[in-house]
C-alpha positions in Angstrom: -0.3 0.0 -0.1 1.6 3.3 -0.9 2.0 6.3 1.3 -1.2 8.0 0.2 -3.5 5.2 0.6 -1.9 4.4 4.1 -2.4 7.6 5.1 -6.3 7.9 3.7 -6.9 4.8 5.6 -5.5 5.7 9.4 -7.7 8.5 8.7 -10.9 6.7 7.8 -11.1 8.1 4.8 -10.2 4.7 1.9 -12.2 1.6 1.7 -11.8 -1.7 0.3 -14.6 -3.5 -1.5 -15.8 -5.9 -4.3 -17.8 -4.3 -7.0 -21.3 -5.0 -5.0 -19.7 -2.9 -2.0 -19.2 0.1 -4.0 -23.0 -0.4 -5.5 -24.6 -0.3 -1.9 -22.2 2.5 -1.0 -23.3 4.5 -4.3 -27.4 2.9 -3.7 -27.1 4.4 -0.5 -25.8 7.7 -0.6 -22.6 6.6 1.3 -24.3 5.4 4.4 -23.8 1.7 4.2 -20.0 0.0 3.4 -20.9 -3.6 3.8 -20.8 -6.9 1.7 -22.1 -10.6 2.3 -20.4 -13.4 3.5 -20.1 -14.7 0.1 -18.7 -11.8 -1.8 -16.3 -11.5 1.0 -14.9 -14.8 1.5 -14.3 -14.6 -2.5 -11.7 -11.7 -1.8 -9.3 -14.2 -0.3 -8.7 -12.4 3.1 -12.3 -13.2 4.6 -11.6 -16.5 7.0 -15.2 -18.6 6.3 -14.4 -21.1 9.1 -14.0 -17.9 11.9 -16.9 -15.8 9.6 -14.5 -12.5 9.7 -11.8 -10.9 8.0 -8.8 -12.6 8.4 -5.7 -10.9 10.5 -3.3 -12.7 8.8 -4.5 -12.3 5.2 -5.1 -8.4 5.6 -1.3 -8.0 7.3 0.2 -10.0 3.8 -1.8 -8.1 1.3 -1.6 -5.1 3.7 -5.2 -4.3 4.0 -6.3 -2.4 7.2 -9.1 -4.6 8.6 -10.5 -0.7 9.2 -10.6 -0.2 5.2 -12.8 -3.4 4.6 -16.6 -3.4 4.5 -18.7 -5.1 7.6 -19.9 -8.5 6.3 -23.5 -9.2 6.6 -25.7 -12.3 5.8 -27.2 -12.2 2.2 -30.8 -11.4 3.6 -29.9 -8.5 5.5 -31.0 -4.7 6.0 -28.6 -3.2 3.6 -29.7 0.6 3.8 -32.4 2.2 1.8 -31.8 3.6 -2.0 -31.1 7.4 -1.5 -33.7 9.6 -2.7 -31.8 12.0 -4.2 -31.2 9.2 -7.1 -34.6 10.4 -8.7 -37.3 8.2 -7.4 -38.7 10.3 -5.1 -39.4 8.0 -2.1 -36.8 5.9 -0.1 -36.6 1.9 -1.4 -34.9 -1.0 0.9 -32.3 -2.8 0.2 -32.9 -6.2 2.2 -30.3 -8.7 -0.1 -28.9 -9.1 -3.1 -27.5 -11.7 -5.4 -24.1 -11.5 -7.2 -22.8 -15.2 -8.1 -24.6 -17.4 -10.7 -25.2 -20.0 -8.1 -27.8 -17.4 -6.1 -29.3 -16.3 -9.3 -29.6 -20.3 -10.3 -31.1 -21.2 -6.1 -33.4 -17.8 -7.6 -34.8 -19.7 -10.3 -35.2 -22.9 -8.8 -36.9 -21.6 -6.3 -39.3 -19.6 -8.5 -39.8 -22.9 -10.5 -40.8 -24.5 -7.8 -43.5 -22.3 -6.0 -44.9 -22.4 -10.0 
């Protein structure tokens, strides 16, 4: 990590995450920096047995834990879509699906219900 990035990280002005983390951040107007367990585990620095960010891996990759997103269940409350995005009202984000395996599961569930 560069000196500039370290300075930003130490002052809580730097975040690290994946595309869905950034999308939730943008949709909530910067109020939520979070991801789910599946996406966190895809980073390679999440300990799936302890369900937390791995201090050893964050050290190896020079990523301070304070810049990583909060990890929540996929069906957790992630905030609300900001009114300023043009909807005129807030829309709750109560879950998301990023990977193909989740999309396949949703399709199978819908087929079973129908």
